[in-house]
N, C-alpha and C positions, 0 to 999 in steps of 0.2 A: 768577113768580121775584121775588124781593127785589130792590128797588132799593139797598139796602146791599151788595149783592155786586158792584155796579158803582162805587161811590164810589171816589175816589182817596183812598188811605191813606198817602201819602208824606209826609216831613217837612214840606213845603211846601204841604200840603192846605189850610190857611187862607189863605195868600197866593193859591193858585190859585183858590179859590173866591171870594175878594175881586176879583181881578183880571178873572175871567170875568163876574162880575157887573156890574162897573164897564164892560166892554165891551159886553155887552148893553143896559145903561142906555144908552151912547152910541149904538148902533146903532138903539135904538127910537126914541131923540129924533131923531136927524138923518134917519133914513129912507134911502131911495135917492137918489141923484143927487148925493150932495156929493163933493168931489175928495178923493183919499186924504189929502192934506195937511191939509185942515180937518179930517177924521176922526181924522187921528194927532193935531194940535195939542188938540183937544178931550178924545181919551183920554188924553192926557200931563196935561192939567189936571185931569181928574177923578180919575185914579188918584193925582196928587200930592195932592189935597185929601181923598184917603182915606188918607193917609198911607204912600203906597207909593212909595218912591223910584224914579225913573225917568231913565235915561239915553236921550234921544231921538236915534235914527239913530247909535248905536254904531259906531264903527269897529273892526275886528277885525285 
């Protein structure tokens, strides 16, 4: 089965690909054992440095 059949093809696919890549980078770098807030702050910093606008803990 082709992996292309499972690719996300929505209008936000580039953004989704970038955001997931950054999330995996943060996860791989920090590893297991960090508090959620530490991971969140690192993820927000890295997403912002990749040009992705982030609102941290946005209230709805």
